FIKOLZA-1660 file (N, C-alpha, C; in steps of 0.1 Angstrom, whole numbers, plus 5000, padded with zeros to 4 digits):
% residues 54
   i   px   py   pz ch aa at
   1 0898 1721 0447  A  M  N
   1 0912 1723 0443  A  M CA
   1 0919 1709 0442  A  M  C
   2 0926 1706 0431  A  P  N
   2 0933 1694 0430  A  P CA
   2 0943 1692 0441  A  P  C
   3 0944 1680 0446  A  N  N
   3 0954 1678 0456  A  N CA
   3 0965 1669 0450  A  N  C
   4 0975 1666 0458  A  K  N
   4 0986 1658 0453  A  K CA
   4 0982 1645 0448  A  K  C
   5 0973 1638 0455  A  M  N
   5 0968 1625 0451  A  M CA
   5 0961 1626 0438  A  M  C
   6 0952 1636 0436  A  N  N
   6 0945 1637 0423  A  N CA
   6 0955 1640 0412  A  N  C
   7 0965 1648 0415  A  N  N
   7 0976 1651 0405  A  N CA
   7 0983 1639 0400  A  N  C
   8 0987 1631 0410  A  E  N
   8 0994 1618 0407  A  E CA
   8 0986 1609 0399  A  E  C
   9 0973 1607 0402  A  K  N
   9 0964 1598 0395  A  K CA
   9 0962 1603 0381  A  K  C
  10 0960 1616 0379  A  M  N
  10 0958 1622 0366  A  M CA
  10 0971 1620 0357  A  M  C
  11 0982 1623 0363  A  F  N
  11 0995 1622 0355  A  F CA
  11 0998 1607 0352  A  F  C
  12 0995 1598 0361  A  D  N
  12 0996 1584 0358  A  D CA
  12 0987 1580 0346  A  D  C
  13 0975 1585 0346  A  L  N
  13 0966 1582 0336  A  L CA
  13 0971 1587 0322  A  L  C
  14 0976 1599 0323  A  I  N
  14 0981 1605 0310  A  I CA
  14 0994 1598 0306  A  I  C
  15 1003 1594 0315  A  K  N
  15 1015 1586 0311  A  K CA
  15 1011 1573 0304  A  K  C
  16 1001 1566 0309  A  K  N
  16 0997 1553 0305  A  K CA
  16 0989 1553 0292  A  K  C
  17 0984 1565 0288  A  E  N
  17 0976 1566 0275  A  E CA
  17 0985 1564 0263  A  E  C
  18 0983 1554 0255  A  P  N
  18 0992 1553 0243  A  P CA
  18 0990 1563 0232  A  P  C
  19 0978 1569 0231  A  S  N
  19 0975 1579 0220  A  S CA
  19 0980 1593 0224  A  S  C
  20 0989 1599 0216  A  N  N
  20 0993 1612 0219  A  N CA
  20 0982 1622 0219  A  N  C
  21 0973 1621 0210  A  S  N
  21 0962 1630 0209  A  S CA
  21 0953 1629 0221  A  S  C
  22 0951 1617 0226  A  K  N
  22 0943 1616 0239  A  K CA
  22 0951 1621 0251  A  K  C
  23 0964 1620 0251  A  K  N
  23 0972 1626 0261  A  K CA
  23 0970 1641 0262  A  K  C
  24 0971 1647 0250  A  Q  N
  24 0969 1662 0249  A  Q CA
  24 0955 1666 0254  A  Q  C
  25 0945 1658 0250  A  L  N
  25 0931 1662 0255  A  L CA
  25 0930 1660 0270  A  L  C
  26 0936 1649 0275  A  L  N
  26 0935 1647 0290  A  L CA
  26 0942 1658 0297  A  L  C
  27 0953 1663 0292  A  M  N
  27 0961 1673 0299  A  M CA
  27 0953 1687 0298  A  M  C
  28 0947 1690 0286  A  V  N
  28 0940 1702 0285  A  V CA
  28 0927 1701 0294  A  V  C
  29 0921 1690 0295  A  S  N
  29 0909 1689 0303  A  S CA
  29 0912 1691 0318  A  S  C
  30 0924 1686 0322  A  Y  N
  30 0928 1687 0336  A  Y CA
  30 0932 1702 0339  A  Y  C
  31 0939 1708 0330  A  V  N
  31 0942 1722 0332  A  V CA
  31 0929 1731 0332  A  V  C
  32 0919 1727 0323  A  T  N
  32 0906 1734 0323  A  T CA
  32 0900 1733 0337  A  T  C
  33 0900 1721 0342  A  K  N
  33 0893 1719 0355  A  K CA
  33 0900 1727 0366  A  K  C
  34 0913 1728 0366  A  I  N
  34 0920 1736 0376  A  I CA
  34 0917 1751 0374  A  I  C
  35 0917 1755 0362  A  L  N
  35 0913 1769 0359  A  L CA
  35 0899 1773 0363  A  L  C
  36 0890 1764 0360  A  E  N
  36 0876 1767 0364  A  E CA
  36 0874 1767 0379  A  E  C
  37 0881 1759 0386  A  E  N
  37 0881 1759 0401  A  E CA
  37 0886 1772 0407  A  E  C
  38 0895 1778 0399  A  K  N
  38 0901 1791 0404  A  K CA
  38 0893 1803 0398  A  K  C
  39 0882 1800 0392  A  K  N
  39 0873 1810 0385  A  K CA
  39 0880 1818 0374  A  K  C
  40 0889 1811 0367  A  K  N
  40 0896 1816 0356  A  K CA
  40 0890 1811 0343  A  K  C
  41 0891 1818 0332  A  P  N
  41 0886 1813 0319  A  P CA
  41 0893 1801 0314  A  P  C
  42 0885 1792 0308  A  S  N
  42 0890 1780 0302  A  S CA
  42 0899 1783 0290  A  S  C
  43 0909 1774 0287  A  P  N
  43 0917 1776 0275  A  P CA
  43 0909 1774 0262  A  P  C
  44 0913 1781 0252  A  I  N
  44 0907 1779 0239  A  I CA
  44 0913 1767 0232  A  I  C
  45 0905 1757 0228  A  V  N
  45 0910 1745 0223  A  V CA
  45 0905 1744 0208  A  V  C
  46 0915 1742 0199  A  V  N
  46 0911 1739 0185  A  V CA
  46 0919 1727 0180  A  V  C
  47 0912 1717 0175  A  G  N
  47 0919 1705 0171  A  G CA
  47 0926 1697 0181  A  G  C
  48 0922 1699 0194  A  G  N
  48 0928 1691 0205  A  G CA
  48 0940 1698 0211  A  G  C
  49 0944 1710 0207  A  C  N
  49 0955 1717 0212  A  C CA
  49 0950 1730 0219  A  C  C
  50 0955 1733 0231  A  A  N
  50 0951 1746 0237  A  A CA
  50 0959 1757 0230  A  A  C
  51 0952 1767 0225  A  L  N
  51 0959 1778 0218  A  L CA
  51 0961 1790 0228  A  L  C
  52 0953 1791 0238  A  S  N
  52 0954 1803 0246  A  S CA
  52 0949 1800 0260  A  S  C
  53 0957 1805 0270  A  Y  N
  53 0952 1804 0284  A  Y CA
  53 0951 1819 0288  A  Y  C
  54 0939 1825 0286  A  T  N
  54 0937 1839 0289  A  T CA
  54 0934 1842 0303  A  T  C
% end
């Protein structure tokens, strides 16, 4: 399960990324990791954007 330190590191990484598309992918990958750890289905990603969190 992500802890506060992991959250801060990930959000700092996302903030420092100059590319908006890479920021989106980093955020979706982080959300996916959290959902998988909670045994929830991963988001559906098309073109770099999460379309559904089922």
